[in-house]
N, C-alpha and C positions, 0 to 999 in steps of 0.2 A: 785541905785534904783531899787526894784523889779518890780513896774510897768513900768520903762523905759526899763529894760531887756527884759520883755514879749513884749513889742511894736516892739524892735529890733529884737527880734527872729520871730516875727510874719512877718515882712516884709522881712527877710532872707531867709524864709522858702519856699515861692514861688520860688526864685531865684535858690535855691538849689535844687529844685524838678525839675525845668526847666533843668538845667545843667545835671542833672542824666538822666533825659528823654531822652536829646539829646545824650547822650554817648551810651545809651542804644539801641540795635538794635530793629527795629520796628517802626522807624519815617517813614514818607511819602517822598519819593524822593522829591526835589525841583520842577521838571517838571513834576509831576504827581499829580493825584487827587485819594485821598484814602478813603475809607469807611470802617472802621474797623466793624460795626455792618453788614453790606454785605459781608465783607470779601473780597473787590474788589479794584483792583488797575487800573486806566487808564493811560495811558502816550499816548495820542493820539495826532498827528500833533505836536510833540514837538522839531523837528530837532534832534532827536537822532540818534546819530552814534554807540552807543553800549548800552547794556542790563544795566540798574542802578543797581550799586553795592550794594545799601542800602533798597533794597525791604523789606517791612515788612514781619514778617513769618508768620503772620495769613492768609496771602492773599491764595484764593482758586481760584479766576477769576483773570485773569491778561489779560489786553489789551494794547498791544505796537503797534499800527497801525500807517500808514500813516508817516514813519519816513524814512530818508536816510539812513537807517540800511542796511549793506550789508553783514554782516559777523557773523555767530555765531561759536565762537571757542569752544574748548572742556572746559567744566565747565562753559558755558555762564550762567545756572541757577544752583545754588548750591542746591544739594541734601538735604544738612544739615540744610540750611537756610530757605528752600521753603519745607517743608515737607508735606505740606496741598494741595499744588498747583495742581489742577485737571483740569482747563480749561485755555487753552493757546491760545490767539488769536494774531497771528503776520501777518496778512494779510496786503495788501497793502503797504508792505515796498519796498526797493530794494534789499531784500535778493539775493544773488547769491552762497553762499557756507554755508554749515551745515558740521561741523566737526564732527568725531567721539566722542562720549559722550556729544555732546551739548546739548541733550534733554533727559537726564538720570536723569528723574524725578519719584520717587516711587510712586507718586500718579496721575500722569498725565493720565486723561480719553479722554479729547478733545483736538485737536491740528487742528489750521486753518493755513494754509501757502497760502492761495490762493493771487492771485494778485501778485505774486512776479516774479523774474526771475532767477530761480534755474538754475544754470549751475554745481553745485556740490553737491551731497548729499550722504553722508557716510552711507554705509550698517550698520556701527555700530553707527549710529546718537543717538539711544535710549540705547546705553550702549551695554555691553557683554551680559548681561542675556536678559530674555525676559521682554517686556513692558506691563504694564497694558493699553494701550492706545486701547479705544474703537472706536472712530471717528477721521478719519483724511480727512480733506479738502484739495485738490490741484488744485483748480478750476482756470485755467490760469496760474499754475506755471510751467508746463512743456514745454513751447513753445521751449526750447532748447531740442531737442529728444533725445540728448546723454543722459541726466539725467534720462529718461524714463528706461534705463537699470539699472542704479544704484539704482532707485524705485525698480525695478523687484527683483533685487538681494536682496534688504532689504526684501520685502515680501515673498521672497522664502527661506530665511533663518531661519523663523519660529519666528522671534522677536517680531511681530505683530499678534501672534496668537489669542490674544483676540478682535481683530478689528472687528467691527460689521458693520461699514459704512465707506465706502470710495468714495468720491467724486473725479473724474478724469476729469470733464466736461470742455469744452472751451480751450482745450489744442492743438487742431488741429491734433490729433494723426492718423496717417495712417493705421498702423499696431500696434499689442500688442505683446510683446515677448511671445514665448510658455512658457506654464505653469506658468505663472504670478500670479494666483491665486489659486494654488494649495495647498498651506500652509496657507490657512485662514477660518478653518473650522467653525468660529463663524459668518461670514461675513453675513449680513441679506439685506443690501443695497448697490447695486452698480450702480454709476452714471457715464455712458460714454457717455453722451449726448454733442451736439454741436462739435463734432470732425469731421473729416474726414475718419472715418472708412469706407475700402471698402470690408472688408469680415472677419468673424470670424473662417476660417478654422483652424488656428493654436491655437485657444484660448480654454483652458480647463476649462469646468466648474465642472468637477468630484472634489468630496470632498467637494463641497460648500451645504452641505445638510441642513443648515438653511437659504439659499439665499430665501427672501421673494420677492425683487422687483429690476428688472433689467430695466435702462433706457438707451436706445439706439436710442432715438430721434435725428433727425438732425445731420445725418450722410449721407454717401455715399453709403449705403447698397444697391446692386443689387439684390442679391437673399440669401437665407439662406439655405445651403446644408442641406441633410438629416442626415448627421453626428453630426451636431449642434442641429438640432431640435430632434435629439432622446437624447442628454443631457438636453435638456429643459423638455422632458417628464420625464425623471429619476429624477427631482428635486422634492419633494414632496409638499415643501412649496413655491415655486415658482409661485406665483399669480397673479404677476402685473408685465408684460413685455411693455414697451413702445416701438414702432417701427414706431411712426409718423414721418412724413417728411424725406424718404430717397427716394434715386432714383431706385424703383424697375423696373426692366427689365422683361418685361411681355412676355417671350417664353418659348421654352420649359423646360428649367432647374428650372422654378418656380413652377413648377406642385406639388412638395413636400410641398412647403411653401403654397401654396393655400389650399392643402388637409388637413395640419395641422391647417390652421387658422379655417377652417370649422369645425373641430372637437375639439379645443382646447378652454378651458375659460381663457388661461392665459394671453391673448393679451388684454390690454386696448384700446378701441375705435378701434376695428379692422375693423368696417364699413367704417371708414375713411381712411384707405391705399389704395392708387390708384397707376396705374401705371405711371411711366415716359417716358419710352421708351418699345417698337417703337412708330413712330408716330400716326400708326393706332388704339394703345391701349392707347394713351394718356388720362388720367383722368378715365380710367375705374376702378371701384373698385374692387380690389383684390378677394373680396369674390364672385363676379359674373362672375369670370372668369371658363370657361368650357374647356374641351378638343378641342372642334370644334374651339374657339377662338385661340388656340395655334397651330392647326394643327400639333398634334403630335401623329398622329395614329401609325407612325412607329417610334419607340423607337430609339433614335440615341445612338449607341453601338458601339464605335471606335474599340474595339478589334473583334468584330464580323465582322465590315465590312472589317478589314484588312484581316481576316480568309477568307472571300467569295473572295477577291482579290486574294489572293495566290492561291485558289483552281481554280478560273477561269484563272489564269496565267499558272497552271500545266497544265490544260485541253488544252490551246492554243498551250503549246509546244510539248504535245503529239501529237496532229492534224498535226501541223507542221513536226514532226518525222516521222508519219505514211504516209504523202503524200511524204516525201523526199524518203522513202523506197520503195513505190510503182513505183516512177518515177524510181528508179535503176533497180527495176524488169523488169519494161516493157521495158526498152532500155538495157537490160542484154546482147543481142548478139552485138548490138554496141559497148556497153561499152567494150566487151572482146574481140572485135576486135582492138579497140583502144587501150586497155591494150598491146595486141600482137603486135601493130605497135611501140609502145614505147619501148616494151622489144627487138626487133629485131633492131631497131635504136640504142638503148644504145648496143647492143651486137657488131654491126660493128662498132660503135665509139671506144668500149673498145679493139677489135681485132686490130685496126688502131694503137691505143697507144701501144698495146702490140708488133707488129712488129717492130716499132720504138724503142722500148726499147731493143728487141734483136738485131737490127743492131747496135745500139750505144754500146751494151756491147760486141760484138765480134769484134777484129780490122780487122782480115780478111775481114769481111763483110763491114766494114767501108772503107779499101782499095779498096775493090771492087767497092765499090758504089761510091769513088772518081774517079777512074779510068774510070768508065763508064761515069761518069760526063763530064771528059775531053775528 
């Protein structure tokens, strides 16, 4: 009957549509929460050990956080199935290894790997070509300092030339690899706070013409040398430098830093910067230090000191030589007599040897000598 056929079709249609939608890509993974209008997928604290394979292709923002995820193999995120993925948050997992090609996504702009325990980071993690990545957060993810050199190789390769924000805070870093930031021409914000940096002598900021903000707070910096200050002066857009909570040593080498602070408007809250050592300067504001406080009226110049020492040594040796010659001159008669005595003694000694040699060489003299003995 027509009415019964239409009723059956009406009941079957939702079931058929459900089956089709289940077979089509774009469904939400079982352990995730999806919002198609917001184009967002959240897989938070779901005990995931691998990236879900059935992520919907509409996703732009993906959160996979708080999971026992330890490894990102090549192709962990499919570039074909996730063409619009632009923000990826993988913080707070247990990630240790990121292999080559694991993050080769054509639209990726923001990546957060903070709070992981990275041991291995492939310099080709973003693929063979360049990446459109603009923001990279690695806060607390570089506790194994060996991975720092892998990161440096990745940055120096030019694969992240579009990077505008780099967060390396809270990693306990002591020093940074030389030339680590030289291939980041678009970098605007660099956060190196909450580390243990003791110096910036081998760090080059050349080429960071767009750098606007540099956070160096909560480190172990004792002084900034003139070579580093010169680089800061040469960056036209750098207007926000945070140097708070460092262990400034207020002795002679800090004069250049104090002079720069007084003339520069690049440092935030520079009035709060105080000395940590020596004890007599503890708590004194760097801006209130003058040359009398440091007692540096005579500059410490090691090469000049060495040159002065060599000149003094030469004068002393010349003086000793002159005194020796004077003594010889004053005692020339006695020395001459002493030399003659030595000559006569040597001559008598040699004549005795010569006489004995002649006797031994002539048999007749030898026999005569023997008969005389008898």
